[in-house]
Phi, psi and omega in degrees: 000137181285161179296321178298316180295322179298316179292319180299320179293322177296318179296322182284345182285180181291152176078186181254126180281119178269138176233122189265127180292128177237152184236349174201181184291331181288314178297324178295324180296324178285314180300324183295338177288335191248332185226154180263006179223140179237151174242122179273097189280131175296322178301309182293321182290318178299320181291315187278323186274325183245342187068036185229157178288166185276072182231026172107017182276345188292131174264132188300325178298328178293317179294317180298318180297322178295315180297324178298319177294320179299313183295325177297324181273334186229073186288349184252000184263150170291139176230102175263128190246129175279114178252023177051233181267019184077019180062043171079295192275135179302321180293322176295317179303315180294320178298317179295318179298317176301315181295316180295319179294323180296325182268000171105019172295150178272327182191171179225156171246126179242122185260169182251023182285151167276161169272145358287130183280169181222159167307144183299342180253015178261162175277162173087013180289144173231146182247154175292157167306139187303318182297325179293318177294317181299323177298317178294316180299315181297323177295319177296317180296324177289335183278319184294150175267300180223005180298137174287131178243122176259120177270122186242135171244142177249022178302147180241338175289134188300314179296317183294323178304308184291322179296315181291319179301315180295320180293317180294325179295336181276354178274183177273008174301147183281329189215150175245137175233124167255113186272149179076027178297130192265349185202163175297322179301321179287328174300317180296318181295319179293318179300322179299319184278335179275345176063234184278354179293131179304143183242137179248142179237132182254123177247133177219133182302130181078006181277190186276342186269152178293152176275115185231146177282165177298324178297318178295318179295319179299319178295336178271359179085018178276131187265331182222141174233126173255138178247099193294320195225023182298323180288315182298311183290325176295319178296317178304309182295315183293318180293319179298317180293317182296320181285328174296319178294320179297318178295317180295331180269015179058037175085006178274121179296146175291150178288139181264127175292118183296338183273322187227355183281164179256113177220201183302316184295311182295320180295316180295320178299318178301311185287333178295336176299332184283350177238358182280144175296137181076018182290178161084351174284125180302145184292115178076011181236129178284149177236000000 
């Protein structure tokens, strides 16, 4: 079974499929223990690989190389990849989609933003003329073999949001994403216009969208939920706290609890899963 078909079947199944945002191989190694699906977040990748905000700095060869490393370590997990606007040019978008499918990505998200682009939950977003985006989307859809394609709009005008969502739902895209949805009422309105087309919801800490459980999302008819930055923001907070404690202790490392603490042994054990035979099944989670 192809990776695209596996993800498509998960989306079509009961409940809301969660995909956890990862930003490097270490965060992916932790996420893989708990969930069977990952989201390769543009926000997280721009932050971790370049130390830059998510405003269009990502070069597609860097993203493809990262996904290749992920697939090598995690052959049984869903991998949904954020390819932003397809790196501007439709031909580049198609080339990237071919490459990602060849190395085992499960799906991609293609947005309709103009450059300079922004994180989906930031202010100041601008969108391409709809026909221009549709031309790019159709080329990508014609290029993919079985890769899941998520059509994403970053429209902010209320009429335009619904018009674009309905238009995207009428294409051969597998899933529709309206990013930066501000309320449950708007999720319902979007669901009404996309009809039977699967709907994706993006949650990011401190973002514009409400914090909802998978059960709540399922009740709203949402088929997929991506969590863009839980690993990145948790790491930020933990590292900042650990280094503040280290400074306060005059450079003396804290003692590691041998049963539950994170030290050399726990870290090495985590990483050994990525080379062990029969690795990669999330603990207690079916794939």
